[in-house]
C-alpha positions, 0 to 999 in steps of 0.5 A: 472752201465754203460759200457765204452760206456755209455750203462747199464751193466747187472749184471751176474746171479750167478745161473748156467744153464744146459749149464754152468754145461756141458761146464764149461771146455770150458769157457774162464777164466775171467782173459783171456777175451778180453780187454774192448771195449774202448781199456783198458787192456793189449793186448796179441800178436794176433798170428792168425792175424799177422801170417795170415797177414804175409803169405797173404802178402808174398804170394801175393808179392813173385812172383814179387820178384822171377824170376821164382816162382813155379807154386804152388806159382803163384797160391797161389799168384793170389788167395790171390790177387783175394780174396782181390780184391773181398772182400775189399769193403765188409770188408771196408763197414763192418768196417764202419758199426761196427763203426756206430753200436758201437755208436748206442744205444742198445735200437734202435737195439732191437727195429729194430730187435724185441723182442728176442725169438719170431717169429717176431724177427727171421723174422726181422733178417732173412729179414735183412740178405736177404736184406742187400747187402753184401758178407759174409766177410762184413756181418760177421762183421755186425752180430757180431756188432748186437750181441754186441748191444743186438741181441739174438744168434738166431737172429744173426744166422738167420741173418748170414745164410740168408745173405752171398749169398742172397743179391740183386745183388747176387740173380740177378746173381744167377737168370741169371746163373741157372734161376729164378725158381731155384733161387726163390726156393733156396732163399725161402728154405734158408730163411726157414732154417734160420728161423728154425735154429734161432728159435731152438737156441732161444728155446735152450736159453730159456730152459737154454741149451744155454747162453743168450746174456750178451749184451741184453737190455729190451726196455723201454716203453718210447723208441723213435727213434727220441731221439735215433738218436739225441743221436748219432749226436755228434759222427757223426758230420763231423769233422776230430776228429770224422772221426779218432775216428770212423775209430779207433773204427771200426778197433778195433771192426773188429779185431776179424773178420779180423783175421779169414778172413785172415786165410780163405784167406790163407787156400783157396789159399793153397787148390787151389795151392796144390789140382788138379782142375780136382779132384774138377770138376769130383766128385760132381754128384747127389749121396750121395758121391757127396753130402758128397764131396760137403759138405766137399769142401764147409767147407774147401774152403773159397769162397766169395759170388761173387765166390760161385754163379758161382761155384754153377751154374757150379755144376748144369750145369755140374753135374746135381745136384741142391742139391749139388749147394744148399749145396755149397751155404748154407753149406758154410755159416753154416760150414764156419770156419771164421763164427764159430771162429768169433762167438766163439770169440764174444760170448766166448762160443764154444757151441754158435759157434758149434750150428750153423752147428749142427742145420742147416747142417742136414736141408741143407742135407735133403733139398739137397737130395730132390732137387737132385731128381727133375731132375730125376722126371722131366725127368721121 
């Protein structure tokens, strides 16, 4: 059999795993699954997408329609416009990548990322996340696209953890703000956490506690990059029809991520509009309370990569808390509700989404507690 895009469909195994027995109540019933990838099936009203879009649009334009808008509305509006200005290029690039991935043979993705469940596969996924120059909103779309094209859950999670603030441009920005030594330490430690978390997820999948990726494929012995690239040529010929088809496909595949990005923008704007800024600046010292407050803030506050580096640098400068800065950068990727909800929607399993913070956050906290002691050790 083949799916609507020409790829092979693997029959589902009837033997239940340990995970299926533990989480059957949380699984989505078959009748309520998302429509197929080519748009078939009846679409239900996407309340999260349209309500978030309405609130975002109304918040962004309302100060221009009112003579004397309240201060909170001005803050809400300026935050919405600022976030949109920061992330539009990454979202657009993510849509383009999603369209390209939709026409990329699964065998090619499997060959590039390596065999799932191996150190090489996790290392390749982590390296791809570090090197790809995108912020978290664009990288999220790419990660979901990779999962749909056969990347394992462990590879997808390693890719997401290593990506959001480790792109080349933001790494250089972070080096300018906190110095090269701290930047290299942060990048190295984040890569280690990404690799450890990804491999732990692979191990849990191998023993049956996590479900395998239903989109995974076995790489044929006669696989050829040249043949795979040749098969993609018809979809990318420079014609108006191909351009419109690619745009439509990219928007359709990005819809599940766009809904959570818009919701994150709205919630971030609300936090900045109603939470006093002084409260955010004076309670983030190198203590357990400061670390816990940083973790809570970065979980609630949806900050694009371009904004996370300056905020992390401010935590190091004002609070003398490098561990809190590391938590702000890393836990922002591990606990981001846009990421978690996108994983839930893509995989269809809550456990596949929640395993990301459950495994990575304890590692981040442990590393951050050690980093917070470094200034005291150096001063002593």
